[in-house]
C-alpha positions in Angstrom: -56.2 20.1 46.6 -53.6 18.8 48.7 -49.5 18.8 48.8 -48.1 15.2 47.6 -45.1 14.1 49.7 -43.0 11.4 48.5 -40.5 9.6 50.1 -42.2 9.6 53.7 -43.2 6.0 54.8 -46.7 5.4 56.4 -45.9 5.7 59.5 -47.2 8.7 61.7 -45.4 12.0 60.4 -46.6 15.5 62.0 -45.2 17.3 58.5 -47.4 14.9 56.7 -50.4 16.0 58.8 -49.4 19.7 58.8 -49.1 19.6 54.7 -52.9 17.8 54.5 -54.4 20.2 57.0 -52.7 23.5 54.9 -54.9 23.4 52.2 -57.9 24.0 54.4 -56.1 27.1 56.6 -55.7 30.4 55.5 -52.2 31.1 54.3 -51.5 34.2 56.5 -53.1 32.7 59.6 -50.5 29.1 58.9 -47.7 31.3 58.6 -48.7 33.6 61.7 -49.8 31.2 64.3 -49.1 27.5 63.2 -45.6 26.1 64.9 -44.0 22.9 63.7 -43.9 20.9 67.0 -40.7 19.7 68.2 -38.3 22.0 65.8 -35.7 24.7 67.1 -33.2 26.6 65.3 -30.1 27.5 66.9 -27.0 29.3 65.6 -23.9 26.8 65.1 -20.2 27.7 65.0 -20.3 28.7 61.0 -22.5 31.8 62.4 -20.7 34.8 61.6 -23.0 37.4 63.4 -23.2 39.4 60.4 -26.9 40.2 60.7 -27.9 39.1 56.9 -30.7 37.0 58.5 -32.2 40.2 60.3 -31.4 42.5 57.5 -32.8 40.5 54.5 -35.7 39.6 57.1 -35.1 35.6 56.4 -37.5 35.5 59.4 -40.8 36.8 58.8 -41.9 36.7 62.5 -38.9 38.3 63.7 -37.6 36.0 65.9 -33.7 36.4 65.1 -31.5 38.7 67.2 -27.8 39.1 67.3 -26.7 38.7 70.5 -22.8 38.8 71.5 -21.9 38.3 67.8 -24.3 35.5 67.2 -27.7 34.7 65.9 -30.2 34.1 68.7 -33.4 32.4 68.1 -36.6 33.6 70.3 -38.1 30.1 70.4 -41.7 32.1 71.7 -41.8 33.5 68.3 -40.2 31.1 66.0 -42.7 28.9 64.0 -40.1 26.3 63.0 -40.5 27.0 59.1 -36.3 26.5 58.8 -36.8 29.5 56.1 -33.5 30.9 58.1 -31.6 27.8 57.7 -32.2 27.3 54.4 -31.3 31.0 53.5 -27.9 31.8 55.8 -25.3 31.8 53.0 -23.1 30.7 55.7 -24.9 27.8 57.0 -24.7 29.2 60.4 -27.9 28.3 61.6 -29.2 24.7 62.0 -32.5 23.1 63.2 -32.6 20.6 66.2 -35.3 18.6 68.4 -37.4 15.8 68.2 -38.7 15.5 64.9 -35.7 17.6 63.1 -35.2 14.3 61.7 -38.2 14.0 60.2 -37.7 17.7 58.5 -34.3 16.5 57.5 -35.3 13.8 55.6 -38.2 15.3 54.0 -36.5 18.4 53.4 -36.4 18.7 49.5 -39.9 17.9 49.5 -41.3 20.6 52.2 -38.6 23.5 51.3 -41.0 24.3 48.3 -44.1 24.5 49.9 -42.6 26.7 52.9 -41.2 29.1 50.8 -44.1 29.4 48.7 -46.2 30.0 51.9 -43.6 32.6 53.0 -43.7 34.4 49.5 -47.4 34.4 49.7 -47.1 36.0 53.1 -44.9 38.7 51.7 -47.6 39.8 49.1 -50.2 40.5 51.9 
């Protein structure tokens, strides 16, 4: 049973490929090791350096640190799930990169899937 993503045309989409593969991959492995290619996260001007992203564990792989009053994302750890972008109450984090436009356009369909995965990961 796969995840249906509507609103995406039939052109190649890395997100579609990942969503189709997810039911065949154990969730704990997908969360820990899967990286959405081309997605990067950075703090924007709205970042207050409040540290809520760390205190509330927005990032399950601990890729966020506060340095010089701003959130800094460690690209080596970041999986590109965008959970931190969704959860920051100040909209202080943003995604960028080659495929960010794909995620942006399908965000309302992908977010529930990613958040469910992360919630399941918390229960491990």
